[in-house]
C-alpha positions, -999 to +999 in steps of 0.1 A: +271+501-001+236+493-018+205+492+004+178+461-002+156+483-024+183+501-045+193+471-065+205+477-100+175+473-126+194+451-148+200+426-119+164+426-110+155+418-145+182+391-148+170+375-115+132+377-126+144+359-160+162+332-139+132+327-117+109+322-148+135+296-164+135+277-130+098+278-129+095+267-165+120+238-161+101+225-129+069+225-148+086+206-176+102+181-149+068+177-133+049+170-169+076+143-176+071+127-141+032+130-146+035+113-179+057+085-167+035+078-140+003+080-158+018+057-184+032+033-157-003+035-140-021+025-170+003+000-177-001-015-141-040-015-146-039-033-180-013-060-170-030-063-134-066-068-151-051-094-176-035-111-143-069-112-127-085-126-157-059-154-158-067-161-119-103-162-128-096-185-156-075-207-133-046-200-155-022-196-125+010-198-144+000-169-166-012-149-135+022-154-118+039-143-150+022-111-148+014-105-110+051-112-098+067-083-116+042-059-105+040-069-069+077-067-069+073-030-079+049-024-053+015-027-070-007-035-038-035-053-057-010-078-072+008-083-039-028-089-024-039-116-050-003-133-047-011-135-009-046-153-019-028-177-042-003-187-015-028-188+011-051-213-007-026-230-028-040-218-062-014-225-087+014-226-061+021-247-033-001-237-001+025-215+017+010-193+047+045-177+051+046-165+016+010-156+018+019-135+049+048-119+033+024-107+002-005-098+027+019-077+047+035-059+018+000-050+003-014-040+037+014-016+040+002-001+007-031+003+024-048-026+007-080-030+030-086-066+021-048-076+024-052-058+060-083-079+069-066-111+056-035-104+075-053-101+108-074-133+102-039-152+095-027-136+127-059-147+146-053-182+134-016-185+139-012-192+101+021-181+086+030-164+121+026-172+158-011-167+167-014-128+181-046-116+189-030-080+194-016-081+156-050-094+143-070-068+161-045-041+149-050-051+112-088-056+115-088-021+128-068-006+101-090-025+075-122-013+089-110+022+088-102+019+053-136+008+047-136-032+050-169-045+062-153-077+069-125-059+090-155-043+110-170-078+117-137-096+128-131-067+153-161-080+173-150-117+170-115-113+180-121-087+209-142-116+225-110-135+229-089-108+244-082-091+277-090-052+279-052-046+280-044-065+249-075-045+232-060-012+244-026-025+230-037-034+197-057+000+193-025+021+203-008+002+175-031+007+148-034+043+158+007+046+156+003+028+120-023+051+108-004+082+121+027+069+104+010+066+073-007+099+071+027+115+078+043+096+050+014+104+026+007+067+023 
């Protein structure tokens, strides 16, 4: 019976070579994934810029044609802009429920403006039942992500809430942030 340090030199060399091949293949896989991600990110950015230009030029039909596929693939800025379009009725019928859907998807993707707008819609009861707790939750998350509007809205909505509601909203915001940190979002 061989002991742990008494392995055959040939099997040690073979094992070393196998590890080199595995590491080489991992490197190739990573390079391929990086290239695909870089290409798709650049493509998303170019398409998104074109969609944004279409919005600014009030060519909403073109904007929808570009933004909907991007948003469906999880592109948070596209989701946010579709939310704005539905909230204000730009190129689509005004629909607060659809605006909330797009804002929520974008907010979950950590888009600070979508988080703020989602909070505003909850505070007004547009697209969902009015909930100052949910509004404050999203304003807190938005502010934590750097939104000045979110910071201002915290003060406004807290004036309408009990201390118990404020505590509950702050707890929900902390839980959301913790979950997203753990998931790398």
